FIKOLZA-1660 file (N, C-alpha, C; in steps of 0.1 Angstrom, whole numbers, plus 5000, padded with zeros to 4 digits):
% residues 213
   i   px   py   pz ch aa at
   1 5194 4935 5092  A  M  N
   1 5188 4921 5091  A  M CA
   1 5191 4917 5077  A  M  C
   2 5189 4925 5067  A  F  N
   2 5190 4920 5053  A  F CA
   2 5202 4926 5047  A  F  C
   3 5209 4916 5038  A  A  N
   3 5221 4919 5030  A  A CA
   3 5214 4924 5017  A  A  C
   4 5215 4936 5014  A  I  N
   4 5207 4941 5002  A  I CA
   4 5214 4938 4989  A  I  C
   5 5211 4930 4980  A  G  N
   5 5217 4928 4968  A  G CA
   5 5214 4938 4957  A  G  C
   6 5225 4942 4950  A  R  N
   6 5224 4953 4940  A  R CA
   6 5212 4952 4931  A  R  C
   7 5212 4940 4926  A  R  N
   7 5201 4937 4916  A  R CA
   7 5187 4938 4920  A  R  C
   8 5186 4937 4934  A  F  N
   8 5172 4938 4939  A  F CA
   8 5168 4952 4942  A  F  C
   9 5178 4961 4942  A  I  N
   9 5172 4975 4945  A  I CA
   9 5167 4982 4935  A  I  C
  10 5157 4990 4938  A  L  N
  10 5151 4997 4926  A  L CA
  10 5158 5012 4925  A  L  C
  11 5171 5012 4924  A  G  N
  11 5178 5025 4923  A  G CA
  11 5179 5033 4936  A  G  C
  12 5186 5044 4934  A  A  N
  12 5189 5054 4945  A  A CA
  12 5176 5059 4952  A  A  C
  13 5165 5060 4943  A  A  N
  13 5153 5065 4949  A  A CA
  13 5148 5056 4958  A  A  C
  14 5148 5044 4956  A  A  N
  14 5142 5035 4967  A  A CA
  14 5151 5036 4980  A  A  C
  15 5164 5037 4978  A  L  N
  15 5173 5036 4991  A  L CA
  15 5171 5048 4998  A  L  C
  16 5166 5059 4992  A  A  N
  16 5165 5073 4997  A  A CA
  16 5152 5073 5007  A  A  C
  17 5144 5063 5004  A  L  N
  17 5130 5063 5011  A  L CA
  17 5133 5056 5025  A  L  C
  18 5145 5048 5027  A  V  N
  18 5147 5041 5039  A  V CA
  18 5147 5050 5051  A  V  C
  19 5139 5048 5062  A  G  N
  19 5139 5056 5073  A  G CA
  19 5131 5069 5072  A  G  C
  20 5125 5071 5061  A  L  N
  20 5114 5083 5060  A  L CA
  20 5104 5082 5071  A  L  C
  21 5099 5068 5073  A  V  N
  21 5087 5068 5081  A  V CA
  21 5089 5056 5090  A  V  C
  22 5081 5055 5101  A  G  N
  22 5080 5043 5109  A  G CA
  22 5065 5037 5108  A  G  C
  23 5062 5025 5110  A  C  N
  23 5051 5019 5109  A  C CA
  23 5042 5024 5121  A  C  C
  24 5032 5031 5117  A  N  N
  24 5021 5035 5127  A  N CA
  24 5026 5045 5137  A  N  C
  25 5034 5053 5133  A  N  N
  25 5041 5063 5143  A  N CA
  25 5031 5075 5144  A  N  C
  26 5022 5078 5135  A  A  N
  26 5014 5089 5136  A  A CA
  26 4999 5085 5137  A  A  C
  27 4997 5077 5136  A  G  N
  27 4982 5076 5138  A  G CA
  27 4980 5070 5151  A  G  C
  28 4994 5134 4953  A  G  N
  28 4991 5146 4959  A  G CA
  28 4977 5150 4959  A  G  C
  29 4975 5152 4976  A  G  N
  29 4963 5158 4978  A  G CA
  29 4951 5148 4978  A  G  C
  30 4939 5154 4979  A  A  N
  30 4927 5147 4979  A  A CA
  30 4923 5143 4965  A  A  C
  31 4929 5148 4955  A  G  N
  31 4924 5143 4941  A  G CA
  31 4929 5130 4938  A  G  C
  32 4924 5124 4928  A  V  N
  32 4930 5110 4925  A  V CA
  32 4938 5113 4914  A  V  C
  33 4950 5106 4915  A  G  N
  33 4961 5108 4903  A  G CA
  33 4964 5095 4897  A  G  C
  34 4973 5096 4887  A  A  N
  34 4977 5083 4878  A  A CA
  34 4984 5074 4887  A  A  C
  35 4991 5078 4898  A  D  N
  35 4998 5069 4905  A  D CA
  35 4990 5061 4915  A  D  C
  36 4978 5064 4918  A  D  N
  36 4970 5059 4929  A  D CA
  36 4963 5046 4923  A  D  C
  37 4960 5037 4932  A  M  N
  37 4951 5024 4929  A  M CA
  37 4937 5028 4935  A  M  C
  38 4928 5027 4928  A  V  N
  38 4915 5031 4931  A  V CA
  38 4905 5020 4929  A  V  C
  39 4895 5020 4939  A  L  N
  39 4883 5010 4937  A  L CA
  39 4870 5020 4940  A  L  C
  40 4860 5016 4936  A  G  N
  40 4846 5022 4938  A  G CA
  40 4842 5033 4927  A  G  C
  41 4831 5038 4928  A  D  N
  41 4825 5047 4921  A  D CA
  41 4830 5061 4922  A  D  C
  42 4834 5066 4911  A  A  N
  42 4841 5079 4910  A  A CA
  42 4832 5089 4915  A  A  C
  43 4819 5087 4915  A  N  N
  43 4809 5097 4921  A  N CA
  43 4803 5094 4934  A  N  C
  44 4810 5085 4942  A  A  N
  44 4807 5081 4956  A  A CA
  44 4807 5094 4963  A  A  C
  45 4796 5094 4973  A  P  N
  45 4798 5108 4982  A  P CA
  45 4809 5110 4990  A  P  C
  46 4818 5099 4994  A  V  N
  46 4828 5100 5002  A  V CA
  46 4840 5094 4995  A  V  C
  47 4852 5101 4998  A  T  N
  47 4864 5096 4993  A  T CA
  47 4874 5092 5004  A  T  C
  48 4878 5080 5005  A  L  N
  48 4888 5076 5016  A  L CA
  48 4901 5071 5009  A  L  C
  49 4911 5079 5013  A  I  N
  49 4924 5076 5009  A  I CA
  49 4933 5069 5021  A  I  C
  50 4939 5058 5017  A  E  N
  50 4948 5052 5027  A  E CA
  50 4963 5052 5023  A  E  C
  51 4971 5056 5029  A  Y  N
  51 4985 5054 5029  A  Y CA
  51 4990 5044 5037  A  Y  C
  52 4997 5034 5030  A  A  N
  52 5000 5022 5036  A  A CA
  52 5014 5015 5030  A  A  C
  53 5019 5007 5038  A  S  N
  53 5031 4999 5033  A  S CA
  53 5029 4985 5033  A  S  C
  54 5035 4979 5023  A  S  N
  54 5034 4963 5022  A  S CA
  54 5043 4958 5032  A  S  C
  55 5052 4965 5039  A  T  N
  55 5061 4959 5051  A  T CA
  55 5056 4964 5064  A  T  C
  56 5044 4969 5065  A  C  N
  56 5039 4973 5079  A  C CA
  56 5029 4964 5084  A  C  C
  57 5032 4959 5096  A  P  N
  57 5024 4949 5102  A  P CA
  57 5009 4955 5105  A  P  C
  58 5010 4968 5111  A  H  N
  58 4996 4973 5113  A  H CA
  58 4986 4975 5100  A  H  C
  59 4994 4978 5088  A  C  N
  59 4987 4978 5076  A  C CA
  59 4982 4964 5073  A  C  C
  60 4990 4955 5076  A  A  N
  60 4986 4940 5072  A  A CA
  60 4974 4937 5082  A  A  C
  61 4974 4941 5095  A  T  N
  61 4963 4938 5103  A  T CA
  61 4950 4945 5098  A  T  C
  62 4952 4957 5094  A  F  N
  62 4939 4965 5089  A  F CA
  62 4934 4957 5076  A  F  C
  63 4942 4953 5068  A  H  N
  63 4938 4946 5054  A  H CA
  63 4932 4934 5058  A  H  C
  64 4936 4926 5068  A  E  N
  64 4933 4912 5070  A  E CA
  64 4919 4913 5078  A  E  C
  65 4917 4924 5087  A  E  N
  65 4906 4923 5096  A  E CA
  65 4895 4934 5091  A  E  C
  66 4899 4944 5085  A  V  N
  66 4888 4954 5081  A  V CA
  66 4885 4955 5067  A  V  C
  67 4895 4954 5059  A  F  N
  67 4894 4958 5043  A  F CA
  67 4881 4951 5038  A  F  C
  68 4879 4939 5040  A  E  N
  68 4868 4933 5032  A  E CA
  68 4855 4937 5036  A  E  C
  69 4853 4940 5049  A  Q  N
  69 4841 4947 5054  A  Q CA
  69 4839 4960 5048  A  Q  C
  70 4850 4968 5047  A  L  N
  70 4850 4981 5040  A  L CA
  70 4846 4979 5026  A  L  C
  71 4850 4969 5019  A  K  N
  71 4848 4968 5005  A  K CA
  71 4834 4964 5003  A  K  C
  72 4829 4954 5011  A  T  N
  72 4817 4949 5009  A  T CA
  72 4804 4959 5011  A  T  C
  73 4807 4966 5023  A  N  N
  73 4798 4974 5028  A  N CA
  73 4798 4989 5022  A  N  C
  74 4810 4992 5018  A  Y  N
  74 4810 5008 5013  A  Y CA
  74 4816 5010 5000  A  Y  C
  75 4825 5002 4995  A  I  N
  75 4832 5004 4983  A  I CA
  75 4821 4998 4972  A  I  C
  76 4818 4985 4974  A  D  N
  76 4811 4978 4965  A  D CA
  76 4797 4983 4962  A  D  C
  77 4791 4991 4972  A  T  N
  77 4778 4995 4973  A  T CA
  77 4778 5011 4968  A  T  C
  78 4789 5016 4964  A  G  N
  78 4789 5029 4959  A  G CA
  78 4790 5041 4969  A  G  C
  79 4791 5037 4981  A  R  N
  79 4790 5046 4991  A  R CA
  79 4804 5054 4993  A  R  C
  80 4816 5048 4989  A  V  N
  80 4829 5052 4991  A  V CA
  80 4838 5050 4981  A  V  C
  81 4846 5059 4976  A  R  N
  81 4856 5058 4966  A  R CA
  81 4869 5057 4973  A  R  C
  82 4876 5044 4972  A  Y  N
  82 4887 5041 4981  A  Y CA
  82 4900 5043 4970  A  Y  C
  83 4909 5052 4977  A  V  N
  83 4922 5054 4970  A  V CA
  83 4934 5050 4977  A  V  C
  84 4942 5039 4972  A  F  N
  84 4953 5035 4981  A  F CA
  84 4966 5041 4975  A  F  C
  85 4975 5045 4984  A  R  N
  85 4986 5052 4980  A  R CA
  85 4997 5046 4986  A  R  C
  86 5008 5040 4979  A  E  N
  86 5020 5034 4983  A  E CA
  86 5029 5041 4992  A  E  C
  87 5031 5039 5005  A  Y  N
  87 5041 5046 5013  A  Y CA
  87 5049 5038 5021  A  Y  C
  88 5060 5034 5015  A  P  N
  88 5070 5023 5020  A  P CA
  88 5075 5026 5033  A  P  C
  89 5075 5016 5043  A  T  N
  89 5083 5017 5054  A  T CA
  89 5094 5008 5054  A  T  C
  90 5104 5009 5064  A  A  N
  90 5116 5000 5062  A  A CA
  90 5113 4984 5064  A  A  C
  91 5120 4976 5057  A  P  N
  91 5132 4981 5047  A  P CA
  91 5124 4984 5033  A  P  C
  92 5127 4997 5031  A  A  N
  92 5121 5004 5019  A  A CA
  92 5121 4995 5006  A  A  C
  93 5134 4990 5003  A  P  N
  93 5135 4983 4989  A  P CA
  93 5127 4971 4988  A  P  C
  94 5122 4965 5000  A  V  N
  94 5113 4955 5001  A  V CA
  94 5099 4959 4998  A  V  C
  95 5095 4970 5004  A  A  N
  95 5082 4975 5003  A  A CA
  95 5079 4980 4988  A  A  C
  96 5089 4986 4982  A  V  N
  96 5087 4990 4970  A  V CA
  96 5087 4978 4959  A  V  C
  97 5096 4969 4962  A  A  N
  97 5094 4957 4954  A  A CA
  97 5082 4951 4955  A  A  C
  98 5076 4948 4967  A  G  N
  98 5062 4943 4969  A  G CA
  98 5052 4951 4960  A  G  C
  99 5051 4965 4962  A  F  N
  99 5042 4973 4954  A  F CA
  99 5044 4969 4938  A  F  C
 100 5056 4967 4934  A  Q  N
 100 5059 4965 4921  A  Q CA
 100 5054 4953 4916  A  Q  C
 101 5055 4942 4925  A  L  N
 101 5049 4929 4923  A  L CA
 101 5034 4930 4922  A  L  C
 102 5027 4938 4930  A  A  N
 102 5014 4939 4929  A  A CA
 102 5007 4945 4916  A  A  C
 103 5016 4955 4911  A  R  N
 103 5013 4961 4900  A  R CA
 103 5018 4954 4885  A  R  C
 104 5025 4943 4888  A  C  N
 104 5031 4937 4876  A  C CA
 104 5023 4932 4865  A  C  C
 105 5027 4935 4854  A  G  N
 105 5019 4930 4840  A  G CA
 105 5006 4939 4839  A  G  C
 106 5008 4951 4843  A  G  N
 106 4996 4960 4841  A  G CA
 106 4984 4955 4849  A  G  C
 107 4985 4950 4862  A  A  N
 107 4974 4945 4870  A  A CA
 107 4963 4957 4870  A  A  C
 108 4952 4950 4870  A  T  N
 108 4939 4958 4873  A  T CA
 108 4939 4961 4887  A  T  C
 109 4932 4971 4890  A  P  N
 109 4929 4974 4906  A  P CA
 109 4925 4961 4913  A  P  C
 110 4915 4953 4909  A  E  N
 110 4912 4941 4916  A  E CA
 110 4923 4932 4916  A  E  C
 111 4932 4930 4906  A  Q  N
 111 4944 4921 4906  A  Q CA
 111 4954 4926 4916  A  Q  C
 112 4956 4940 4916  A  Y  N
 112 4964 4946 4925  A  Y CA
 112 4961 4944 4939  A  Y  C
 113 4950 4945 4943  A  F  N
 113 4945 4945 4957  A  F CA
 113 4945 4929 4962  A  F  C
 114 4944 4920 4952  A  T  N
 114 4944 4905 4955  A  T CA
 114 4959 4902 4958  A  T  C
 115 4967 4906 4951  A  R  N
 115 4982 4905 4954  A  R CA
 115 4987 4912 4966  A  R  C
 116 4982 4922 4967  A  L  N
 116 4986 4930 4980  A  L CA
 116 4980 4923 4992  A  L  C
 117 4968 4919 4991  A  G  N
 117 4964 4911 5002  A  G CA
 117 4972 4898 5006  A  G  C
 118 4979 4892 4995  A  E  N
 118 4987 4880 4998  A  E CA
 118 5000 4885 5003  A  E  C
 119 5005 4896 4999  A  L  N
 119 5018 4901 5005  A  L CA
 119 5015 4904 5020  A  L  C
 120 5004 4911 5023  A  F  N
 120 5003 4912 5037  A  F CA
 120 5000 4898 5044  A  F  C
 121 4992 4889 5039  A  R  N
 121 4990 4877 5045  A  R CA
 121 5003 4867 5047  A  R  C
 122 5013 4869 5037  A  Q  N
 122 5026 4864 5040  A  Q CA
 122 5036 4873 5044  A  Q  C
 123 5033 4883 5050  A  Q  N
 123 5042 4893 5054  A  Q CA
 123 5055 4888 5063  A  Q  C
 124 5049 4879 5072  A  Q  N
 124 5059 4873 5083  A  Q CA
 124 5069 4863 5075  A  Q  C
 125 5061 4856 5068  A  A  N
 125 5070 4844 5059  A  A CA
 125 5079 4852 5051  A  A  C
 126 5077 4863 5046  A  I  N
 126 5084 4870 5035  A  I CA
 126 5097 4873 5043  A  I  C
 127 5097 4877 5056  A  F  N
 127 5110 4882 5063  A  F CA
 127 5115 4871 5069  A  F  C
 128 5109 4858 5071  A  A  N
 128 5114 4849 5081  A  A CA
 128 5127 4844 5077  A  A  C
 129 5132 4844 5064  A  S  N
 129 5144 4839 5061  A  S CA
 129 5156 4849 5064  A  S  C
 130 5154 4863 5065  A  G  N
 130 5163 4872 5070  A  G CA
 130 5173 4876 5059  A  G  C
 131 5171 4871 5047  A  T  N
 131 5179 4875 5035  A  T CA
 131 5171 4879 5024  A  T  C
 132 5177 4887 5016  A  M  N
 132 5171 4892 5004  A  M CA
 132 5167 4881 4994  A  M  C
 133 5177 4871 4994  A  E  N
 133 5175 4859 4987  A  E CA
 133 5162 4851 4989  A  E  C
 134 5159 4850 5003  A  G  N
 134 5146 4845 5008  A  G CA
 134 5134 4854 5004  A  G  C
 135 5136 4866 5005  A  V  N
 135 5125 4877 5002  A  V CA
 135 5122 4874 4987  A  V  C
 136 5132 4874 4979  A  R  N
 136 5131 4873 4964  A  R CA
 136 5125 4860 4960  A  R  C
 137 5127 4849 4967  A  G  N
 137 5121 4837 4965  A  G CA
 137 5105 4837 4967  A  G  C
 138 5103 4844 4979  A  K  N
 138 5088 4844 4983  A  K CA
 138 5082 4853 4972  A  K  C
 139 5087 4863 4967  A  F  N
 139 5080 4871 4957  A  F CA
 139 5077 4864 4945  A  F  C
 140 5088 4857 4939  A  I  N
 140 5086 4847 4929  A  I CA
 140 5076 4837 4930  A  I  C
 141 5074 4832 4942  A  E  N
 141 5063 4822 4945  A  E CA
 141 5050 4829 4946  A  E  C
 142 5049 4841 4951  A  I  N
 142 5035 4849 4952  A  I CA
 142 5033 4852 4937  A  I  C
 143 5043 4856 4930  A  G  N
 143 5040 4860 4916  A  G CA
 143 5035 4848 4907  A  G  C
 144 5041 4837 4909  A  A  N
 144 5038 4824 4902  A  A CA
 144 5023 4821 4905  A  A  C
 145 5019 4823 4918  A  A  N
 145 5005 4819 4920  A  A CA
 145 4994 4829 4913  A  A  C
 146 5000 4841 4909  A  A  N
 146 4992 4851 4903  A  A CA
 146 4994 4850 4888  A  A  C
 147 5002 4840 4883  A  G  N
 147 5003 4836 4868  A  G CA
 147 5014 4843 4860  A  G  C
 148 5023 4849 4871  A  L  N
 148 5036 4858 4865  A  L CA
 148 5048 4847 4865  A  L  C
 149 5056 4847 4856  A  S  N
 149 5069 4841 4855  A  S CA
 149 5079 4847 4864  A  S  C
 150 5089 4840 4866  A  E  N
 150 5101 4844 4876  A  E CA
 150 5107 4858 4867  A  E  C
 151 5107 4857 4853  A  E  N
 151 5114 4867 4846  A  E CA
 151 5106 4880 4848  A  E  C
 152 5092 4879 4847  A  Q  N
 152 5083 4888 4848  A  Q CA
 152 5085 4896 4862  A  Q  C
 153 5084 4887 4872  A  V  N
 153 5085 4892 4886  A  V CA
 153 5100 4900 4888  A  V  C
 154 5110 4895 4882  A  M  N
 154 5122 4902 4884  A  M CA
 154 5123 4915 4876  A  M  C
 155 5118 4914 4863  A  Q  N
 155 5118 4927 4857  A  Q CA
 155 5108 4938 4865  A  Q  C
 156 5098 4933 4870  A  C  N
 156 5088 4945 4878  A  C CA
 156 5096 4949 4891  A  C  C
 157 5102 4941 4897  A  I  N
 157 5105 4945 4909  A  I CA
 157 5120 4954 4909  A  I  C
 158 5126 4951 4897  A  T  N
 158 5138 4960 4894  A  T CA
 158 5136 4971 4886  A  T  C
 159 5124 4975 4881  A  D  N
 159 5120 4986 4874  A  D CA
 159 5120 4999 4881  A  D  C
 160 5129 5008 4878  A  E  N
 160 5133 5020 4885  A  E CA
 160 5121 5029 4883  A  E  C
 161 5112 5029 4876  A  E  N
 161 5101 5037 4874  A  E CA
 161 5091 5035 4886  A  E  C
 162 5091 5024 4891  A  G  N
 162 5083 5021 4904  A  G CA
 162 5091 5030 4915  A  G  C
 163 5104 5031 4915  A  A  N
 163 5108 5039 4928  A  A CA
 163 5105 5053 4925  A  A  C
 164 5106 5058 4913  A  E  N
 164 5101 5072 4911  A  E CA
 164 5088 5075 4912  A  E  C
 165 5078 5066 4910  A  R  N
 165 5064 5068 4913  A  R CA
 165 5063 5069 4928  A  R  C
 166 5069 5061 4936  A  I  N
 166 5067 5061 4950  A  I CA
 166 5074 5073 4956  A  I  C
 167 5083 5078 4951  A  R  N
 167 5089 5091 4955  A  R CA
 167 5079 5102 4953  A  R  C
 168 5073 5102 4943  A  R  N
 168 5062 5112 4940  A  R CA
 168 5051 5111 4952  A  R  C
 169 5048 5099 4953  A  I  N
 169 5036 5096 4964  A  I CA
 169 5040 5101 4978  A  I  C
 170 5053 5097 4981  A  V  N
 170 5058 5101 4994  A  V CA
 170 5059 5116 4996  A  V  C
 171 5064 5122 4986  A  E  N
 171 5067 5137 4987  A  E CA
 171 5054 5144 4988  A  E  C
 172 5044 5140 4979  A  S  N
 172 5031 5147 4980  A  S CA
 172 5023 5143 4992  A  S  C
 173 5024 5131 4998  A  G  N
 173 5019 5127 5011  A  G CA
 173 5024 5137 5024  A  G  C
 174 5037 5137 5021  A  N  N
 174 5043 5146 5033  A  N CA
 174 5039 5160 5032  A  N  C
 175 5039 5164 5020  A  R  N
 175 5034 5179 5018  A  R CA
 175 5019 5184 5021  A  R  C
 176 5012 5174 5016  A  D  N
 176 4997 5176 5017  A  D CA
 176 4991 5173 5030  A  D  C
 177 4996 5161 5035  A  F  N
 177 4991 5157 5049  A  F CA
 177 4999 5153 5060  A  F  C
 178 5011 5157 5057  A  N  N
 178 5022 5154 5068  A  N CA
 178 5021 5141 5074  A  N  C
 179 5023 5132 5064  A  I  N
 179 5022 5116 5067  A  I CA
 179 5036 5114 5075  A  I  C
 180 5033 5107 5087  A  T  N
 180 5045 5104 5094  A  T CA
 180 5045 5088 5099  A  T  C
 181 5034 5081 5095  A  G  N
 181 5035 5067 5098  A  G CA
 181 5023 5060 5089  A  G  C
 182 5023 5047 5089  A  T  N
 182 5012 5040 5083  A  T CA
 182 5007 5030 5092  A  T  C
 183 4993 5025 5090  A  P  N
 183 4985 5033 5080  A  P CA
 183 4980 5047 5083  A  P  C
 184 4978 5056 5074  A  T  N
 184 4972 5069 5077  A  T CA
 184 4962 5070 5068  A  T  C
 185 4950 5077 5071  A  F  N
 185 4937 5077 5063  A  F CA
 185 4933 5091 5063  A  F  C
 186 4930 5095 5050  A  V  N
 186 4923 5108 5047  A  V CA
 186 4909 5106 5043  A  V  C
 187 4900 5113 5048  A  I  N
 187 4886 5112 5045  A  I CA
 187 4882 5125 5038  A  I  C
 188 4877 5125 5027  A  D  N
 188 4873 5137 5021  A  D CA
 188 4883 5150 5021  A  D  C
 189 4896 5147 5022  A  G  N
 189 4905 5157 5021  A  G CA
 189 4912 5160 5034  A  G  C
 190 4906 5153 5045  A  E  N
 190 4911 5158 5058  A  E CA
 190 4918 5145 5065  A  E  C
 191 4929 5146 5070  A  K  N
 191 4936 5136 5076  A  K CA
 191 4930 5131 5088  A  K  C
 192 4928 5119 5091  A  V  N
 192 4922 5114 5102  A  V CA
 192 4931 5112 5115  A  V  C
 193 4927 5117 5127  A  E  N
 193 4935 5117 5137  A  E CA
 193 4930 5107 5147  A  E  C
 194 4917 5104 5146  A  D  N
 194 4910 5094 5155  A  D CA
 194 4917 5081 5153  A  D  C
 195 4923 5074 5164  A  P  N
 195 4930 5061 5164  A  P CA
 195 4920 5050 5160  A  P  C
 196 4907 5052 5163  A  S  N
 196 4898 5041 5161  A  S CA
 196 4895 5038 5146  A  S  C
 197 4900 5048 5136  A  V  N
 197 4899 5045 5122  A  V CA
 197 4905 5032 5118  A  V  C
 198 4915 5025 5125  A  V  N
 198 4919 5013 5121  A  V CA
 198 4910 5002 5126  A  V  C
 199 4900 5004 5131  A  T  N
 199 4890 4993 5134  A  T CA
 199 4876 4995 5124  A  T  C
 200 4869 4983 5122  A  Y  N
 200 4858 4985 5113  A  Y CA
 200 4847 4995 5118  A  Y  C
 201 4846 4993 5133  A  E  N
 201 4835 5001 5139  A  E CA
 201 4839 5017 5138  A  E  C
 202 4850 5020 5140  A  G  N
 202 4857 5032 5140  A  G CA
 202 4855 5039 5128  A  G  C
 203 4861 5031 5117  A  L  N
 203 4860 5035 5103  A  L CA
 203 4847 5039 5099  A  L  C
 204 4838 5029 5100  A  S  N
 204 4825 5031 5095  A  S CA
 204 4816 5042 5101  A  S  C
 205 4821 5045 5115  A  R  N
 205 4813 5057 5121  A  R CA
 205 4818 5069 5114  A  R  C
 206 4831 5070 5111  A  L  N
 206 4837 5083 5105  A  L CA
 206 4832 5085 5090  A  L  C
 207 4830 5072 5084  A  L  N
 207 4826 5073 5071  A  L CA
 207 4811 5079 5069  A  L  C
 208 4804 5073 5078  A  D  N
 208 4790 5076 5079  A  D CA
 208 4789 5092 5083  A  D  C
 209 4796 5096 5091  A  Q  N
 209 4797 5109 5094  A  Q CA
 209 4799 5119 5082  A  Q  C
 210 4808 5116 5077  A  A  N
 210 4813 5122 5064  A  A CA
 210 4802 5123 5054  A  A  C
 211 4796 5112 5052  A  A  N
 211 4785 5111 5043  A  A CA
 211 4773 5121 5046  A  A  C
 212 4771 5121 5060  A  A  N
 212 4759 5129 5064  A  A CA
 212 4763 5146 5064  A  A  C
 213 4774 5148 5061  A  N  N
 213 4778 5162 5062  A  N CA
 213 4775 5170 5048  A  N  C
% end
């Protein structure tokens, strides 16, 4: 579908990620690391980890339909510490570039999740042109709305340190939790196999159960 331009690729590490996972086929570690994006109280009784891709439609649906309720009722109230881990699905260079845009300019977690939400909201529009030039144009547009210049956006999405960070996340996710699709959730160190986790009702039930243990 996409003719990948060399300037848009985040190095060989990003290309190596292509084909590693499929969106929602299956559905380091439980500790929080420097590569993670985190919201919520560090002392919350429950830790929820989400592995997700900016190019995964099931992830977009979760963030559009469930995330705000999760944030309002569990994260903001100190009941859950939420850890987001970037796990790109095909086309991996686009997913990696999206994550880099979300982090651009030293974004705070709040800025990051606002930008990520916009990437999910415009996911179909990002792919609509069918070309990397069109994708790049959408990223520049989304970046501009977040106060980023075109130069900043291009520097961020071509920064090879981003591909290296995501390589670490993918490798640790595969090793620690056998991640095979997105979104995948981990509650207090245990990978969730219950398919209802992608609904607010199912997720809230599982979080409440974890808090009661």
